[in-house]
C-alpha positions as CSV (number, residue, x, y, z in Angstrom):
1,M,98.8,-16.5,-32.9
2,I,97.4,-18.5,-30.0
3,A,94.9,-16.8,-27.7
4,N,94.9,-17.6,-24.0
5,A,91.9,-16.8,-22.0
6,P,91.8,-16.8,-18.3
7,P,90.4,-20.1,-16.8
8,I,86.7,-20.4,-16.0
9,I,86.1,-20.6,-12.3
10,V,82.8,-21.7,-11.0
11,T,82.0,-20.0,-7.7
12,D,79.0,-19.4,-5.5
13,P,76.7,-16.7,-6.9
14,P,77.3,-13.4,-5.2
15,G,74.8,-12.2,-2.6
16,K,73.8,-15.7,-1.5
17,P,74.6,-16.6,2.1
18,P,76.6,-19.8,2.7
19,I,74.4,-22.8,3.3
20,T,74.2,-23.8,6.9
21,G,71.8,-25.9,8.9
22,V,71.4,-29.4,10.2
23,L,68.8,-32.0,9.5
24,D,67.7,-34.1,12.5
25,A,65.9,-37.4,12.0
26,G,65.8,-38.4,15.7
27,A,68.2,-39.4,18.4
28,F,69.3,-42.7,16.8
29,W,70.5,-41.1,13.6
30,P,73.4,-38.8,13.0
31,H,72.7,-35.2,12.1
32,I,73.2,-34.2,8.5
33,E,75.1,-31.0,8.2
34,L,74.2,-29.3,4.9
35,A,77.5,-27.5,4.5
36,K,79.4,-30.8,4.9
37,L,77.0,-32.4,2.4
38,R,77.6,-29.6,-0.1
39,D,81.4,-30.0,0.2
40,T,81.5,-33.8,0.2
41,V,79.5,-34.3,-3.0
42,D,80.6,-31.1,-4.6
43,V,77.2,-29.4,-5.0
44,D,77.9,-26.2,-6.9
45,G,76.8,-22.7,-5.9
46,S,73.9,-22.7,-8.3
47,V,72.0,-25.0,-6.0
48,T,70.1,-22.8,-3.5
49,A,69.8,-23.5,0.2
50,A,66.1,-24.4,-0.3
51,R,66.9,-26.9,-3.1
52,L,69.7,-28.5,-1.1
53,T,67.6,-28.7,2.1
54,H,64.7,-30.3,0.1
55,A,66.9,-32.9,-1.6
56,A,68.8,-33.7,1.6
57,S,65.5,-34.0,3.6
58,S,64.1,-36.4,1.0
59,A,67.3,-38.4,1.0
60,L,67.4,-38.6,4.8
61,A,63.8,-39.8,4.9
62,S,64.7,-42.5,2.3
63,V,67.7,-43.8,4.2
64,V,65.9,-43.8,7.5
65,L,63.0,-45.7,6.0
66,D,65.4,-48.2,4.3
67,L,67.1,-48.8,7.7
68,S,64.1,-48.6,10.0
69,A,63.6,-52.3,10.7
70,W,67.4,-52.8,11.2
71,A,67.4,-49.7,13.5
72,A,64.5,-51.1,15.6
73,T,66.5,-54.3,16.1
74,Q,69.6,-52.3,17.2
75,Q,67.5,-50.2,19.6
76,A,65.9,-53.3,21.0
77,A,69.4,-54.6,21.7
78,G,70.2,-51.5,23.7
79,F,72.0,-49.3,21.2
80,V,70.8,-45.7,21.6
81,A,72.5,-44.3,18.5
82,L,73.9,-45.5,15.2
83,S,77.3,-44.5,16.4
84,S,77.0,-46.9,19.4
85,V,76.3,-50.0,17.2
86,P,79.5,-52.1,17.2
87,A,81.5,-51.4,14.1
88,V,85.0,-50.5,13.0
89,A,86.0,-46.9,13.5
90,I,88.0,-44.8,11.1
91,N,89.5,-41.7,12.6
92,G,87.2,-42.3,15.6
93,V,84.1,-42.4,13.5
94,S,82.0,-45.5,13.2
95,V,81.9,-46.9,9.6
96,N,78.1,-47.2,10.1
97,V,78.0,-43.4,10.5
98,L,80.2,-42.9,7.5
99,R,78.0,-45.2,5.4
100,F,74.9,-43.5,6.6
101,E,76.2,-40.1,5.6
102,R,77.4,-41.5,2.3
103,A,73.9,-42.9,1.6
104,V,72.2,-39.6,2.4
105,Y,74.7,-37.5,0.5
106,A,74.5,-39.8,-2.6
107,Y,70.7,-39.8,-2.6
108,A,70.6,-36.0,-2.3
109,K,73.2,-35.6,-5.1
110,A,71.2,-38.0,-7.3
111,E,68.1,-35.9,-6.9
112,L,70.0,-32.7,-7.6
113,A,71.7,-34.2,-10.6
114,Q,68.4,-35.5,-12.0
115,R,66.4,-32.3,-11.3
116,Y,68.8,-29.5,-11.9
117,A,71.3,-28.9,-14.6
118,G,74.7,-27.9,-13.2
119,A,78.1,-27.1,-14.7
120,D,81.1,-29.3,-15.0
121,A,84.7,-28.4,-14.0
122,T,85.1,-26.4,-17.3
123,G,82.0,-24.3,-16.7
124,R,80.1,-25.8,-19.6
125,A,76.5,-26.9,-19.2
126,E,76.1,-30.6,-18.3
127,R,75.7,-33.2,-21.0
128,G,71.9,-33.2,-21.2
129,D,69.2,-35.3,-19.7
130,D,70.8,-38.7,-20.5
131,G,74.0,-37.6,-18.8
132,R,72.2,-36.3,-15.7
133,E,70.1,-39.5,-15.5
134,L,73.2,-41.7,-15.8
135,Q,75.0,-39.6,-13.1
136,A,71.9,-39.8,-10.8
137,S,71.7,-43.6,-11.3
138,D,75.4,-43.9,-10.3
139,Y,74.7,-41.9,-7.1
140,R,71.6,-44.0,-6.3
141,A,73.6,-47.2,-6.7
142,D,76.3,-45.7,-4.3
143,A,73.6,-44.9,-1.8
144,L,72.0,-48.3,-2.0
145,S,75.5,-49.9,-1.6
146,A,76.0,-47.9,1.6
147,V,72.6,-48.9,3.0
148,R,73.3,-52.6,2.2
149,D,76.7,-52.4,3.9
150,I,75.1,-51.1,7.1
151,L,72.5,-54.0,6.9
152,G,75.3,-56.4,6.3
153,V,73.8,-57.9,3.2
154,A,75.3,-58.4,-0.3
155,R,75.4,-55.4,-2.5
156,F,73.7,-57.3,-5.3
157,E,72.2,-60.6,-6.1
158,S,72.6,-62.6,-9.3
159,E,71.5,-66.0,-10.4
160,L,72.2,-68.1,-13.4
161,I,69.3,-68.7,-15.7
């Protein structure tokens, strides 16, 4: 006899309001919508609004710091917002804005993956500290690639020794 159990479905915990809110780092930078961040990098319902806001704020600060000298150069050239810096647009959105969001989202997800155990698609606990650290490292690398793409520099450097 084979037993069939209903599938495990991970949902937001009951009683918690949906995450809303926007982070603003100044006129030059795009706003970061917490609900969009949550959906884009698949942050599960066990992450509270406070944790997500903290991780996203830290991530936003890191990306803005990484791009501060570049942004000052762009502003000195007369560009008032990241979206106005000349770049290819996809569906009407500057790739610089898309990369900026990707960097912030990836740094936020890296912090959440490293700090808080979550659940995978099967509902089982994640694969331990090593797995979370590896996942966080992958997200940090993705964020760094996005920042370097905005800066227009190579994603990595190597040399023969």
